[in-house]
C-alpha positions in Angstrom: -37.5 6.3 -5.1 -40.3 8.8 -5.4 -38.1 11.9 -5.3 -38.1 12.2 -9.1 -34.4 11.4 -9.5 -33.7 8.8 -12.1 -30.6 6.5 -11.7 -29.1 4.3 -14.3 -29.2 0.7 -13.0 -26.2 -0.1 -15.2 -24.2 2.7 -13.4 -25.1 1.1 -10.1 -24.1 -2.3 -11.3 -20.8 -0.9 -12.6 -20.0 0.7 -9.3 -20.9 -2.5 -7.5 -18.5 -4.4 -9.8 -15.7 -1.9 -9.1 -16.3 -2.6 -5.3 -15.9 -6.4 -6.0 -12.9 -5.9 -8.2 -11.0 -3.6 -5.9 -12.1 -4.9 -2.5 -13.3 -1.5 -1.6 -16.2 -1.2 0.9 -17.7 2.0 -0.5 -17.7 4.1 -3.7 -19.6 7.3 -4.6 -20.3 8.9 -7.9 -21.4 12.6 -8.1 -22.6 14.2 -11.3 -24.4 17.6 -11.3 -27.4 17.2 -9.0 -27.2 13.5 -8.6 -25.2 11.2 -6.3 -24.9 7.4 -6.2 -23.2 5.8 -3.2 -22.7 2.0 -3.2 -21.4 0.4 0.0 -21.0 -3.2 1.3 -19.7 -5.0 4.3 -16.2 -6.4 3.8 -16.1 -10.2 3.6 -14.2 -12.0 6.3 -12.0 -13.9 3.7 -8.3 -14.4 3.5 -6.2 -11.7 2.0 -5.9 -11.8 -1.8 -2.8 -13.1 -3.4 -0.3 -10.4 -4.4 -0.5 -9.3 -8.0 2.6 -9.6 -10.3 4.1 -6.4 -11.5 3.9 -5.5 -15.2 7.1 -6.1 -17.1 9.4 -3.1 -17.0 7.2 -1.2 -14.5 10.2 0.5 -12.7 13.8 -0.1 -11.9 15.3 -0.1 -8.4 17.4 2.9 -7.5 21.1 2.4 -7.0 21.7 1.5 -3.4 24.8 1.2 -1.3 25.7 -2.3 -0.1 23.8 -3.1 3.1 22.7 -6.0 5.2 21.9 -9.3 3.4 18.5 -9.7 1.9 17.6 -12.2 4.7 17.7 -9.3 7.1 14.4 -7.8 5.7 12.2 -10.2 7.8 9.8 -8.0 9.8 10.1 -7.7 13.5 7.7 -9.6 15.7 4.2 -8.1 15.9 4.6 -7.7 19.7 7.5 -5.3 19.0 5.4 -2.8 16.9 6.7 0.6 17.9 4.6 3.4 19.4 2.8 5.5 16.7 4.7 8.6 18.0 8.1 7.1 17.3 10.0 9.9 15.5 11.4 7.6 12.8 8.2 5.7 12.1 7.1 5.6 8.4 3.4 4.8 8.4 1.3 3.7 5.4 -0.5 6.7 3.8 -3.1 4.4 2.3 -4.7 1.0 2.2 -3.2 -1.5 -0.2 -0.6 -4.2 -0.7 3.1 -3.5 0.3 5.9 -4.5 -1.9 9.6 -4.2 -0.8 11.1 -4.5 -4.3 10.3 -3.0 -7.6 9.5 -6.3 -9.3 9.3 -10.0 -8.2 12.8 -11.4 -8.1 14.5 -8.0 -7.9 16.4 -6.8 -4.8 14.5 -4.8 -2.2 14.5 -1.0 -2.3 16.1 -1.0 1.2 17.4 -3.5 3.7 18.1 -3.3 7.4 21.0 -1.0 8.1 20.8 0.7 4.7 21.5 4.4 4.6 18.6 6.3 2.8 18.3 9.8 1.5 15.3 12.0 1.9 12.9 11.3 -0.9 14.4 7.8 -1.7 11.8 5.1 -2.5 11.5 2.7 0.5 8.7 0.4 -0.8 5.6 0.4 -3.0 2.0 0.2 -2.1 -0.4 -1.1 -4.7 -3.8 0.4 -4.4 -6.5 0.1 -7.1 -4.0 -1.5 -9.5 -1.7 1.6 -9.1 1.8 1.2 -7.6 2.5 4.2 -5.3 6.1 4.9 -4.2 6.5 5.4 -0.5 9.5 7.8 -0.1 11.6 8.5 3.0 10.6 11.8 4.6 14.1 12.1 6.1 17.7 10.9 5.6 18.8 8.2 8.0 19.3 4.5 8.5 16.7 1.8 8.2 16.6 0.2 11.6 13.4 -1.9 11.3 11.2 -3.2 8.5 7.8 -4.0 9.9 6.0 -5.5 6.9 6.6 -8.4 4.5 6.5 -8.0 0.8 3.0 -8.9 -0.7 1.1 -8.3 2.6 -2.0 -6.0 2.8 -1.5 -2.8 4.8 -4.0 -0.4 6.4 -3.9 3.4 6.5 -1.5 4.4 9.4 0.0 0.9 9.7 3.7 1.0 10.7 5.9 0.1 7.7 9.5 1.0 8.6 11.6 2.9 11.0 14.3 5.3 9.6 16.5 6.8 12.3 
């Protein structure tokens, strides 16, 4: 680079390591008048195994009795609803979806469960942070379209609350 800007090779290595550790495809660092962008092509590998939750991370909210836990099996992929469905809850980020607060705990919601606006529906883990996905409206969970521990993409259908 003959533009006179000096970059710290260790900073570039650290950014590249963050890409590997988080499965990101791009990361950028901006400081004052310098900018470092590191990008890579995603590897065509199987999805990573879901991470275990830290002990005591969060507790499930009190829920009314609903359908049995076996009813949380997602619908067939061929039945994915139209993105314009009024009750569709789509993923706001890329990450791994979890239907319960901790392994072995009951799910946040089940099919047929009545939910209140703002109630936690599931978690999405992104960059080792668990993000609560809350219901934008009150209603009934009519479909659960993801399985716990599966990767999700931005905009991917997660649930339908009608």
